Residue, then its C-alpha position, 0 to 999 in steps of 0.5 A: m780179685v778186683p771188680g769187673s771181668f778180671v780174675f787172677h788165679r793162683p793154681a801153684l799156690a793152691e797145689s802147694i797148700m793141698a800138698g801140705l794138707t795131705g802131709e806130702g808137702l815141704i810143710d805139713y798142714s795135716g794138723g791144721l792150716f792157720l793162714a793170716a793176711p791183712r784185710r782186702t789182700g785177696k785171701s778170701t778170694f783165693l779160697r773161693q776161686d782157687l783153693m776150694p775148687a781145687c780141693e773139690q776137683r781132687g774129690w774132697e768134700v769142702v765145707y766153708v763158713d765165713l764168720w765175718t758175714n753175720r756177726h749177729i749170730d754166734p760163730g759156733l752156731l755158724i760153724e754148726r749150720a755149715i756142717m749140718a747144711k752139708l749133711q742135709a745134702y746127703a740126707p737121701r744117701i744117708k737114709k738109704l745107707l742106714s735104713a732110716a725110719g721116717v722122712d726127716s729123722v735118721s739114726l746116725h753114728q751109734t744110736l743118735t737120732w738126727d733130724l736132718s731138716q734142722p740147721a743145728l746139731p741135735d742136743k746130744a750130738t757132737l761136731a766130731e760125730a757130725l763130721q764123721a757122719l759127713h765123711e762116711a756119707s760122702g766117702r770123701l776127705v772132709v776139708l772144713f774152711v773157717d774164714e775169719a776164724q778169730h771171731a770164734l774166740s769172742s764167745e764161749l760157744g765159739m771157743n767150745t766149737m774150736f775145742a770140738l773141732k780139735a777133738a774131731r780132727d784127732a778122732l778122724t786122723l789119729g790111728v786111722e788108715q785114711p784121714g777123714l778131716r782137714l782144717v783150714f782157718t784163716g784170719s785178717s789178724r795174725d795176733k788174733l789167729a795166733q790165740l788159737v795156737l800160742s798157749r797150752d790152754q788153747p785148742f791148737f797149741g803147737n801149730t803155727v800161723t802161716p803168712f798168706p803170700l801176698l799178690s806180687s809181680d805176676f799179678v801186677e803184670a796180668f792186671t796191667q795187661h787186662v787194663n791196657a787192653k781196654l785203653a787206646p794204643g799208645n796210651t797205656f800203663k807201664v808195669t813198673d808204675v802199676a807195681q809201685a802203686f800196688e806196693r803203696m796200696g799194701h798189695r790190696p787189689e781193690l785199692l789198686w782198682d780204685v787208683i786206676k778208676r781215678v786215673a781213668l777219669e783224668l783222661g791223661q795222655a801216655s806221658d802223663l799216666g805214670k804221674l797220674l797213677q802216682q798221684g791217684a795212689e797217693a790220693v787213695q792211700a790218703d783216703y784210706l789212712a784218713i779213716f784211721q786219723s779220724d778215729f784216733d783224733q776222736l779218742p781221749g788222750l788215755q785211750q790214744a795211749i792204750l791204742f799205741v801201746l797195744a800197737r807197739a806190743s803187736a809190732d814187737k810180737r809180745p803179749f799185751t798185758p794191760f794191767t801189769q806195772d810195766t804196761l801201766k808205766e808205758i801207758q802213763a808215759r805215752a799219755g803224759r800223765k803224772s801218775k800211773p792210771a789205775p787198772s780199772t781206768i785201763q779196763r774202762g778205756l779198753e771197753s770203750l775202744r771195743e765199743k768203738g770197733l778199734v780193739w778186739r778181745s777174745g773170750r779169755g781176755v786177750y786184746a788185739l787191734e781190730d784192724s792191724g792196719m791201724g797199728e801200722w799207721l800209728l807206728s808210722e805216724d809216730n816215727n814220722h814225728q820223731p826227731s832225726n837226731p836222738d840227742t834233740r829229743k826231750k829227756 
């Protein structure tokens, strides 16, 4: 969770999720788990350190792909490569079981001939067939983890891959005695991940996005104990002070570690550590938010207004419809313009915001903030500058 030797495991959470994946838990995730949490809150670390190892210990075949690691390769292709890499690992067994002819080529699933030395699927093969082959070759339940899955929505191939995974899920779970596939999608933005489940034309319509449980008091206690073990007796941190700093950091372990390092450089005495910790948290938070401030200040007024209206729509959990009359009026009012901007002007503004890495768009034209933290900052800044007495506000 943080640099160094400290590792915080969450076995109970992993067991709860696995129970849901098998359909045995209080909440049924057998149709797919869609797990959302802000960036840097420990979601991917939990997958790699706890959930995936627990799945493997249960005897499941784990396939993992992070769509954030290489954004220059189409997300659909990254998913294909991850599945094919697993199939390649079973190539000797597949060849033996299916009486292969040749060194690299083997007949798999009906009459297809696959070259297992290649990273991509054969032209006529489907993801459902690839996952079926992996299930049969391994003899295990296949659990596919797609981290930062929202990036699949940014390309046509990525969207097609999501529909293909839905078809694979149905083929390997419906009408069979032993399910062959479970799907886990994670994302750093609830708004983005929800695009997979919200409307009837989306591949996983009917599913829901589950908030990832953030690290809390048990993490803080373990982390504080770990840090204090490296300090001189009588010059240690209080759990309550660390908890306050962690909450200020938005429950982000790496930012908490940055605070601790700042305090360590101050070499304060025991009576000063609580105060130093608070000051360090304020400084790290200021550095973090200064990035949002800098990006926002460099925008033209209209783009600032678009960004704010988008943030407000997200906070209200309503779709952002940039070209409707109501939204145009809202942007107009926010920008202080005398007339409504034309839809073409809004389109250019959104494209500029995308190029600057502030706005994300799905392949079907749905917009969301690239970093949900900026939306929280925008609305917080707006509230901080509102008069406390509504009667004193400008009419």
